[in-house]
C-alpha positions in Angstrom: 46.1 -39.3 -2.8 44.5 -36.4 -2.0 46.6 -35.7 1.1 49.6 -36.3 -1.1 48.2 -33.5 -3.7 47.4 -31.3 -0.5 51.0 -31.5 0.8 52.3 -30.7 -2.7 49.9 -27.5 -2.8 51.2 -26.5 0.6 54.8 -26.9 -0.3 54.3 -24.9 -3.6 52.4 -21.9 -1.7 55.1 -22.0 0.8 57.8 -21.6 -1.7 56.1 -18.8 -3.3 55.9 -16.9 0.0 59.2 -18.0 1.8 62.3 -18.5 0.1 63.7 -20.1 3.4 62.6 -22.1 6.2 62.8 -19.2 8.8 59.2 -18.8 9.3 56.8 -19.2 12.2 53.9 -21.3 11.7 50.6 -21.3 13.7 47.4 -23.6 13.3 43.7 -23.6 14.4 42.2 -26.8 13.3 38.9 -25.6 14.4 38.9 -22.8 12.2 40.8 -24.2 9.4 43.5 -21.6 9.6 47.2 -21.7 9.1 49.4 -18.9 9.6 53.1 -18.5 8.4 54.8 -15.4 9.5 58.5 -14.1 9.0 58.8 -13.8 12.8 56.1 -13.9 15.6 56.0 -10.5 16.8 52.9 -8.0 18.0 52.1 -7.4 14.3 52.2 -11.0 13.6 49.8 -11.7 16.6 47.6 -9.0 16.0 47.1 -10.0 12.4 46.4 -13.7 13.4 43.5 -12.3 15.8 41.8 -10.2 13.0 41.5 -13.2 11.1 40.4 -15.4 13.7 38.1 -12.8 14.4 36.5 -12.6 11.1 36.3 -16.5 10.8 34.3 -16.7 14.1 32.1 -14.1 13.1 31.4 -15.7 9.8 30.7 -19.1 11.3 27.8 -17.5 13.0 26.6 -15.3 10.3 27.5 -16.9 7.2 28.4 -20.8 6.8 30.3 -22.7 9.9 33.6 -24.1 8.5 33.7 -27.9 8.5 36.4 -30.6 8.4 35.9 -30.8 4.7 36.8 -27.0 4.2 39.9 -26.3 2.7 42.4 -24.7 5.2 43.1 -21.1 4.7 46.5 -20.0 4.4 47.7 -16.6 5.9 51.1 -15.5 5.0 52.8 -12.3 6.5 55.9 -11.4 4.4 58.4 -13.1 2.0 57.4 -13.1 -1.6 53.7 -12.8 -2.9 52.1 -15.9 -4.4 52.4 -16.1 -8.2 48.8 -16.6 -8.8 45.4 -15.8 -7.2 45.3 -18.8 -5.2 41.3 -19.6 -3.9 42.6 -20.1 -0.1 45.9 -17.9 0.3 45.7 -14.6 2.0 49.0 -12.5 1.5 50.3 -9.3 3.5 53.5 -7.4 3.6 54.4 -5.9 6.8 54.2 -2.6 5.7 50.7 -2.8 4.3 49.1 -3.3 8.0 50.2 0.2 9.0 49.0 2.1 6.0 46.1 0.3 4.3 42.7 1.0 6.0 40.8 -1.5 7.7 38.0 -2.0 4.9 41.0 -3.1 2.6 42.5 -5.3 5.3 39.0 -7.0 5.9 38.1 -7.2 2.2 41.1 -9.1 1.5 40.9 -11.5 4.1 36.9 -12.0 3.9 37.0 -12.3 0.1 39.4 -15.5 0.5 37.6 -16.9 3.5 34.3 -17.1 1.7 35.8 -18.0 -1.4 37.4 -21.1 0.0 34.2 -21.9 2.1 32.2 -22.0 -1.2 34.8 -24.3 -2.6 34.5 -26.5 0.2 30.8 -27.0 -0.7 31.5 -28.1 -4.2 31.9 -25.2 -6.3 35.0 -24.8 -9.0 38.3 -23.3 -7.5 37.8 -20.5 -10.0 34.6 -19.3 -8.2 34.7 -15.9 -6.3 32.1 -14.4 -4.1 30.2 -11.6 -5.2 31.5 -8.3 -4.5 28.5 -7.1 -2.7 28.2 -10.1 -0.4 31.7 -9.4 0.5 31.3 -6.0 1.2 28.2 -6.5 3.3 30.1 -8.7 5.6 33.0 -6.4 6.0 30.4 -3.9 6.8 29.0 -5.9 9.4 32.2 -6.8 11.0 32.3 -3.0 11.7 29.0 -2.9 13.6 30.6 -3.6 16.8 31.5 0.1 17.0 28.2 0.8 19.1 29.1 4.2 20.9 26.8 5.8 18.5 24.3 3.2 17.8 21.9 5.8 15.8 24.9 6.0 13.3 25.0 2.2 12.3 23.0 2.8 9.2 23.4 6.6 8.7 23.2 6.5 4.6 20.1 4.2 4.9 18.5 6.5 7.2 19.1 9.5 5.0 17.4 7.6 2.1 14.3 7.1 4.0 14.1 10.8 5.1 15.1 12.1 1.8 13.1 9.2 -0.3 16.2 8.6 -2.3 17.7 5.3 -2.9 20.4 3.7 -5.0 19.2 1.5 -7.6 19.6 -2.2 -6.5 20.4 -3.5 -9.7 23.4 -1.4 -10.1 24.6 -2.1 -6.6 24.6 -5.7 -7.6 26.2 -5.7 -11.0 28.5 -2.7 -11.3 31.9 -2.8 -10.0 32.3 -1.8 -6.3 34.5 1.2 -5.2 38.0 0.2 -4.1 38.3 -0.3 -0.2 41.0 2.2 -0.4 38.6 4.7 -1.2 37.2 4.6 2.5 33.9 6.7 2.5 32.8 5.6 -1.0 33.4 1.7 0.1 31.5 2.5 3.3 28.4 3.9 1.6 28.7 0.8 -0.6 29.0 -1.7 1.9 26.4 -0.3 4.1 23.6 -0.7 1.6 25.3 -4.2 0.5 24.6 -5.2 4.3 21.2 -3.8 4.4 20.2 -6.0 1.3 21.9 -9.1 2.5 20.4 -9.1 6.0 16.7 -8.9 4.4 17.6 -11.8 1.7 18.6 -14.0 4.7 15.0 -13.4 6.0 13.4 -14.7 3.1 12.1 -18.3 3.6 15.1 -20.6 3.2 17.2 -17.6 2.5 20.3 -18.8 3.9 20.3 -22.1 1.6 19.3 -20.3 -1.5 22.2 -18.0 -1.0 24.6 -20.7 -0.6 23.2 -22.3 -3.8 23.3 -18.7 -5.8 27.1 -18.5 -4.4 28.3 -21.7 -5.6 27.4 -21.1 -9.2 28.1 -17.6 -9.1 29.6 -15.7 -12.3 29.3 -11.9 -12.3 27.8 -11.7 -15.9 24.9 -13.8 -14.8 24.4 -12.1 -11.4 20.9 -11.3 -11.4 19.5 -14.0 -13.6 21.2 -16.3 -11.0 19.8 -14.6 -8.1 16.1 -14.4 -9.5 16.7 -18.2 -10.1 17.1 -18.9 -6.5 14.9 -15.9 -5.2 12.1 -16.1 -7.5 10.0 -13.6 -5.8 12.6 -10.9 -7.0 12.4 -11.5 -10.9 10.8 -8.2 -11.9 13.2 -5.3 -11.6 10.4 -2.9 -10.5 9.7 -5.7 -7.7 13.3 -6.0 -6.7 13.7 -2.2 -6.1 10.4 -1.8 -4.3 11.5 -4.9 -2.2 14.9 -3.0 -1.6 13.3 0.1 -0.4 11.0 -1.7 2.0 14.2 -3.5 3.3 16.0 -0.3 4.0 12.7 0.7 5.9 12.4 -2.5 7.9 16.2 -2.6 8.8 16.1 1.1 10.0 12.9 1.0 12.0 13.8 -2.1 14.0 17.3 -1.0 14.7 17.6 2.8 14.9 15.1 5.6 14.7 15.0 6.7 11.0 14.7 10.3 11.9 17.4 12.8 12.9 16.3 15.4 15.7 16.2 18.2 13.1 13.8 16.1 11.0 11.4 15.5 14.0 11.9 19.1 15.0 10.6 20.4 11.6 7.7 17.8 11.5 6.4 19.0 15.1 6.7 22.6 14.0 4.5 22.1 10.9 1.9 20.0 12.8 1.3 22.5 15.6 0.8 25.4 13.2 -1.5 26.1 10.6 -1.1 28.0 7.4 -3.0 31.4 7.8 -3.0 35.1 6.9 -2.8 37.4 9.9 -5.3 40.5 9.6 -3.5 43.1 7.5 -1.0 40.9 5.9 -0.9 39.6 2.5 1.4 36.7 3.0 0.6 33.4 4.7 2.4 32.0 7.4 2.3 29.4 9.9 0.3 30.3 13.0 0.9 28.2 16.0 -2.2 26.5 17.4 -2.1 28.2 20.6 -2.4 31.8 19.0 -5.0 30.6 16.7 -7.4 29.5 19.2 -6.6 32.5 21.7 -10.2 34.0 20.4 -13.1 32.3 22.4 -15.0 33.0 18.9 -12.8 31.0 16.9 -14.3 27.8 16.3 -12.3 24.7 16.9 -12.5 22.0 13.9 -12.5 18.9 16.0 -12.1 16.8 13.0 -8.7 18.6 12.1 -7.5 18.2 15.8 -8.0 14.4 15.5 -6.0 14.3 12.3 -3.4 16.2 14.1 -3.3 13.9 16.7 -3.2 10.7 14.5 -0.1 12.2 12.6 1.6 13.2 15.9 1.5 9.7 17.3 3.1 8.6 14.1 5.9 11.1 14.8 5.9 10.0 18.6 6.6 6.4 17.7 9.7 7.3 15.0 11.2 9.8 17.6 14.4 9.2 19.2 13.7 7.9 22.9 15.1 10.7 24.5 12.5 13.1 22.6 9.8 11.2 23.7 8.9 12.7 27.4 8.8 16.0 25.8 6.6 15.1 23.0 4.1 13.4 25.4 3.4 17.1 26.6 2.1 17.6 23.3 -0.4 14.9 23.8 -1.6 16.3 27.1 -2.1 19.8 25.6 -4.1 18.5 22.9 -6.4 16.4 24.9 -7.4 19.8 26.5 -8.1 21.5 23.2 -10.7 18.5 22.1 -12.5 19.3 25.3 -12.4 23.2 24.5 -10.1 24.1 27.6 -8.5 26.7 25.4 -6.5 28.3 28.6 -5.4 25.2 29.8 -4.1 24.3 26.1 -2.3 27.6 25.6 -0.3 26.9 29.2 0.6 23.5 28.2 1.6 24.0 24.6 4.0 26.7 25.6 5.7 24.2 28.1 5.5 21.5 25.7 7.2 23.7 23.0 10.0 24.9 25.5 10.8 21.3 26.7 10.7 20.0 23.3 13.2 22.7 22.0 15.4 21.8 25.0 15.4 18.1 24.5 16.0 18.5 20.5 19.1 20.8 21.3 20.4 18.4 24.0 20.1 15.4 21.6 21.9 17.4 18.7 24.7 18.3 21.3 25.2 14.7 22.3 25.2 13.3 18.9 27.8 16.2 17.8 29.8 14.9 21.0 29.8 11.3 20.0 30.8 12.1 16.6 33.7 14.1 18.0 34.9 11.4 20.2 34.9 9.0 17.3 36.5 11.3 15.2 39.3 11.6 17.7 39.3 8.2 18.7 40.7 4.9 17.2 38.2 4.8 14.4 40.1 7.1 12.2 43.4 5.4 12.4 42.8 3.6 9.1 44.9 0.6 9.7 45.1 -2.8 11.2 45.2 -1.3 14.7 41.7 -0.5 14.7 40.5 -3.8 13.1 42.3 -5.5 15.9 40.0 -3.8 18.4 36.7 -4.4 16.9 35.5 -7.6 18.8 36.0 -5.5 22.1 35.5 -2.0 20.7 32.3 -1.0 22.5 33.5 -1.8 25.8 37.4 -0.4 25.4 35.8 2.6 23.8 33.3 3.2 26.4 36.0 2.6 29.2 38.2 4.9 27.5 35.6 8.1 27.2 33.5 7.3 30.2 34.9 10.0 32.3 35.0 12.5 29.6 31.4 11.7 28.7 30.3 12.0 32.4 31.8 15.4 32.5 30.2 16.4 29.4 26.8 15.6 30.6 27.5 17.3 33.9 28.5 20.4 32.2 25.4 20.2 29.8 23.0 20.4 32.8 23.9 24.1 33.5 23.3 25.2 29.9 20.3 23.5 28.8 18.1 26.0 30.9 19.4 28.8 28.3 19.2 26.7 25.4 16.9 27.8 22.3 16.4 26.7 19.0 17.2 29.2 16.1 
């Protein structure tokens, strides 16, 4: 009886999407996918590749489809379905060339997750939360790893500026349209951070699945806190989200850009003081402050500087650490009252650090230029199709340009100064 109903359902859906039987069918039983396209050409094959990639990634990071999971039907061209079927994805050909990757991924993943939830026992009317879909959409694009420090730029900015979105609004308010590329990118990044840490809570994966099976938008927070009891308080949820942002960034990328590290080092190795004959307070470099042999060294202050500097060292990009270690060596001489050695070493440390900061900023700028001039800003299906091998393809494509740029930098670095 069930098979008969299923056959009738497939026939109805097919009749909605194709008035005639001049379409190509392709099935992937292990992924529970079936494609029906008006003609098998490059566009159709590339759409198939995108959908397969999304399902393979969801199998690893969400839940694996089983024989009980309803098939997902993907149609290209023909008449659109007359209603919002929970396991039907539909595209017109012209959409593949003008929709951005977020819109394409959101349309595919929303139905993928919905049919999986239905397969777990939820009613067919159940929809996945927009923030869960957005999180997975964002995660699909994390394979763009040419500039790894830019995976979570908005989250990194939140940490540096100490300004975070309100979690409750993120979870309950309507999401921006995926067509609004940058707004959706910002929204999906924070959703990804929240989901990644939610999964790390003990039994987080099973609790999330239980939440999704009962999900209704109007009951989002109440249902979420029913399954994640540690997040019942609004204040606790927000504090937990801020901690989540910090944890994700600290372990995946350095939360501080080179400009911030530069300012922190500058402030730490100078003391607010008033020069003789001046009425204004200014920051005087340590090496100038202790030029006078009669000037006492406050060793307690130097110890505090050393402790704070180690914190900077740990949060600095790897490329800045060799030059930062020179400051540590100079501080050792100051603690031993070896002022001349300190003065020489601190000048060397500052020069090398300035060069390293400039170097890193140039590299980041150049990487961004490559990103913007490459496939990334082609906001259509052709970008999405490369995502599973994007790192390798982009590296191969830009390798010669990148090496040439690195070589050209070598001759410029000696003349580089920080303004």
